[in-house]
Residue, then its C-alpha position, 0 to 999 in steps of 0.5 A: x055043838x049035839x046035845x043028848x039027855x041020854x048021853x050028853x053034849x060034844x062041839x067041834x071045831x077045827x082050822x079051816x080055809x074057808x071058799x063061799x059062802x057060811x053056813x051050817x052043816x051037822x053028820x052022823x059023827x059016826x059017818x064022818x068019823x069012820x070016812x076021815x080016818x081012812x083019809x091017810x092026812x089031817x089035810x082033806x078038801x071037804x065039797x059041799x053046795x048045800x047042807x043038805x046035799x052029798x059034802x065030798x071029802x078027798x085029802x090034799x097032795x094028790x091022792x086020788x081017794x074019795x069019801x062022801x057023807x050025807x048031811x042031817x038036817x039041823x033041828x032049828 
């Protein structure tokens, strides 16, 4: 979820198969969407180690393409 006094708020969710521990992570939506739009299909793999480290997105199906994006810090 995101909130901005000037722009309002937004929250998005998606179906996922999760392996490992759960947690919270946030991205600059422009950078995230630029990468996801460049991937050729909607089935992707998201690889991450910690909420402060880069995240790798790759399409499923054998296509050798990678998109890397840095998360942003979440205020608690």
